[in-house]
C-alpha positions as CSV (number, residue, x, y, z in Angstrom):
1,M,3.7,-0.1,-6.9
2,W,1.7,1.4,-4.0
3,T,0.4,4.8,-3.1
4,V,-0.1,5.3,0.6
5,R,-2.0,8.0,2.5
6,V,-1.4,8.6,6.2
7,E,-3.3,11.0,8.4
8,L,-2.0,11.6,11.9
9,H,-4.8,12.8,14.1
10,R,-4.0,16.0,16.2
11,A,-0.5,15.9,14.9
12,T,2.2,18.6,14.8
13,E,4.7,19.3,12.1
14,A,7.3,17.5,14.3
15,D,5.0,14.4,14.3
16,Y,4.9,14.4,10.5
17,E,8.7,14.9,10.3
18,K,9.1,11.8,12.4
19,L,6.6,9.9,10.2
20,H,8.5,11.0,7.1
21,R,11.8,9.6,8.5
22,E,10.2,6.3,9.6
23,M,8.5,5.9,6.2
24,A,11.8,6.5,4.4
25,N,13.3,3.6,6.5
26,Y,10.8,1.3,4.7
27,R,11.5,2.9,1.3
28,L,8.2,4.7,1.2
29,Q,9.1,7.9,-0.5
30,R,7.6,11.4,-0.5
31,R,8.6,12.0,-4.0
32,I,7.8,10.4,-7.3
33,A,9.7,10.3,-10.6
34,I,7.7,11.3,-13.6
35,G,9.7,11.4,-16.8
36,A,13.0,13.1,-16.1
37,K,11.8,15.0,-13.0
38,D,11.1,14.2,-9.4
39,Y,8.0,15.7,-7.8
40,L,7.0,16.1,-4.2
41,L,3.8,14.3,-3.2
42,P,1.2,16.1,-1.0
43,P,1.8,15.9,2.8
44,G,0.9,12.5,4.1
45,E,1.3,10.8,0.7
46,Y,4.0,8.2,0.0
47,F,5.0,6.1,-3.0
48,Y,6.5,2.6,-2.9
49,S,7.9,0.7,-5.9
50,G,9.3,-2.8,-5.1
51,N,8.5,-6.4,-4.5
52,A,6.7,-6.1,-1.2
53,T,3.1,-7.3,-0.8
54,G,0.3,-5.0,0.0
55,Q,0.1,-6.5,3.5
56,Q,3.8,-5.7,4.0
57,V,3.4,-2.1,2.8
58,L,0.4,-1.7,5.2
59,E,2.4,-3.2,8.1
60,W,5.4,-0.9,7.4
61,T,3.1,2.1,7.2
62,Q,1.3,1.2,10.4
63,A,4.7,0.7,12.2
64,A,5.8,4.1,11.0
65,A,2.6,5.8,12.1
66,R,2.6,4.1,15.5
67,S,6.2,5.4,16.1
68,T,4.6,8.9,16.3
69,A,2.3,7.8,19.2
70,K,-0.6,9.5,17.4
71,A,-3.9,8.0,16.4
72,H,-3.9,7.6,12.6
73,A,-5.7,6.5,9.5
74,I,-4.1,4.8,6.5
75,V,-5.2,4.0,2.9
76,A,-2.9,2.0,0.6
77,T,-3.8,1.6,-3.0
78,S,-2.1,-0.7,-5.5
79,T,-1.2,0.9,-8.9
80,A,0.1,-0.7,-12.1
81,S,1.5,2.6,-13.4
82,I,2.7,6.0,-12.3
83,P,-0.3,7.9,-10.9
84,L,-1.7,10.7,-12.9
85,T,-1.0,14.0,-11.2
86,I,-1.7,17.8,-11.4
87,G,0.0,20.6,-9.6
88,L,2.8,18.7,-7.9
89,Q,5.9,20.8,-7.0
90,V,9.2,19.8,-8.6
91,A,11.4,18.3,-5.9
92,P,14.6,20.3,-5.0
């Protein structure tokens, strides 16, 4: 499992919407299931659960970020369990 943070520099809401669509194409989700509920992650945060390597997750994230044509920063963190959270909104 991976938690990924992407920051697009000098980006608009439309740039982030494009990023969200591209990340979803790689199965990097903006929501996380905790118990019986789904929660929305903060803007720019994504969650991946699958068999991809960290390098693959990073490459997918970079490809999605590049599709916006914005300078960007990425942090990917491996996790062995569902991250601990506070204050996330329940997903619609």
